[in-house]
Steps between C-alpha positions, in 0.01 A plus 500: 500500500630844408493725806380861463718801566396741777540878494392645835489882526422670831541874557520625858207675672263488201149464636230298328283804433774686310503301178246591238361152453376495860276801424596692813737795479532719187854375438623456142610141434399424141750217453403319818135547408554325165707229668221436751263409217717193439520416870317355791468801732453437871277732699626366832877458488626610841833593657475315831746727682512805274858616523800422280715230662221285648330488160824394332566237764154353443534518123832320492424227757124441493497548879356763734723749687535317830623190319777686319588757765440783251253674730606855411708681241863393489748759626810523718301546822320170449789268415525390861140379488555288189275717283631385163462211256704205622745322272342159565151599385391325180369778280309480174825573317673206672218265405498613138876464459476149645246431225700623205423874491717802443419781743554876508431774752501873420437794733422537870570194719468627861531161668856489634664570834634852470863511608646835617837399352343533154393862555785672307405313183119512525246776547655563841330588827185707478426802716347274765831319540365178347646313203243359256691424182708183468718300266371146461777245526487238220428225753189690615342535155295181515617353170431805283755454224454854363509776759461873440375639828550702817365483854281800582595839360241761408706712260280436197670749269855384578468132594779251551534124452732208539499259206594135519859467623555866582671556834357728769719787380395453137145632498381659177303824463329530161378856558143450377165447668504160665189370320649587161833339578358183652269458203796529266676221689182289502455542125858388451443196719190400304662557161816317613696578186784258454406321823649786702264462795383139518492157342247518214418131531346552845181677609554807714351704782567873513396707804498877454453715810457870416530738797273780364232605574647463852611831660672737454218597266679804360757277330309436179590620149315815398365340181268284708393790718410687180235234430301653789553864404215722611368248749491584869484271802122529508480363146708196596395416855150392398444219748201590722694397810766769454431729793668723756332305780662181616257209493317425824632141494863611469463784750345266756822298506775747419366853535381749244800727439586370152594717202441260214289724281773765495750226410279387213446851371874562500609179333218352290597658167856371515382165635275458197777629270738229622231238439455629145875464454485141625218443252707626207798280584292193578388510137865472395518170687190372323648613167823312577303183571317540167821570312657187646201297382429356847164656588316168491765338720527771765297573811505875569392638838458867589441572868641705791631448853243729670310821449488855636211673677563831317249686718223243528364499856743790560787249500830478314738225396463151639462238673133567563213251481297711259474391138719783372795344683394137536387418144736485203449479125539154356477414132628171357531402134553140396375467141287197431507384863350774719186658363482881510242650733449601863493294818409570864691226681762612753868464409744523791868575440617156626260342249717631218785248530284185498254645248765608251679168532164331449433701184849404377432128551725478805245452779693193618805720561330735749705490824328317784516796739314740269199657673329648196240313296538385142212687337569393142150348487354845572702650217370233265142572609448162668446657845359840587392549862586447865839671512629734770794735541698576813597847619806502726638810669742437788561876533146560628424153643220454250393203293217471252318290246381599152219303337329568171251717691655617827814646650517392866764624744598438860725730702647399836620751755772443761251315723384273215168683482359461151338761279333365187424682175288384208451652157254379237713545189211420265242739644765758596797469260668814638491357856348813653271324747616258770218246559619243756217589738241429233626151416591308820456161332741597221751629757483176698544286191790702364671522839517121519607473138777754559645282776491196272681683222763648732570157646637395161760776491716483819360837603571582865183706540290233674775333698 
């Protein structure tokens, strides 16, 4: 059996509502919109712990944060707690190489221990005295045979990378917007002229991790900002839940002194501009696949690691439970195998490893300790209902459960007292009304189900 290639593209901090094909924000993504017509688009793909490193840890291993130790973003302050991807984890790249694949990784990695000794040759210490960027030692690259990446550096207009055998002191700085440069490298990898990147006789997986539209939002080429000329924040922040009043549910737990609307008004135009730039360059990847003549043999996924509140509920950034942070775009194209359309089943991040391996005919190779579910049958339309998604936030001692209808959350205070929240995402898609008091039976059912789901993940919350 000929195995399919996999091209997996995931920008950072791109929320589900900010791609045109999800019919939410007035963001310009014509190429992604056309691509989505050939795809199965998921309405309920979630980022279980919506920040960078935990998502990446789940993506690579198929396991939830407490099983990998990646329970926060990797940086120099957290090395002592083991907050990084361990060398002995079996990642999707390891499994694919064991099964005859070539593998490549381009862009932001953000999964390594961050060693202060590397500081002179990386981004260096930030103003807070913490080191975020890192050089990934070859033995920590989990079998990726082509490597063109960095740890965590937010200089989008002057990015840097280490490629393949480059030493720590040999980072390269191409001097162009990171999305443009990384796309150029990805196009070269796909074209593979003269076998420069990989063995042509083998199938390949390419992962491409753009940093934009992640902050700093001002670092976006002006040509994309010009696409929104004449538009003000009020023309772009059209979600009905954008407000200068923090939601009652959030204020009940954390207070009401948030400034998210002002954040959204300041940044939304450049946030959308960066997404439009991602859209333009994503089309170059699709064009490279067509030019290579491998469209029918290649699974293409476009998704994101988490979203951004951008003023909804008067909140900013992440890792909030609301859909603007928690839900991510997900479009998958597999010609002749996955039928285009829309689906409501829940896709968790740890489901990706077993599901992708299942779609590639390698379900028997899924590591035994994987906690995600192989949902290939859902992608093929053979199953449709009964799924649930976990929300995990160790920072706020909150856990939650997403079903096709509800978002249910439980917060514990220092005395283990629980506060529950419930949102009817069908009747109230903007999550403006908390309704736990109106549905005690639903709360009871979901509370028990939450415990059952958490028990599968090594989470410490109920211990």
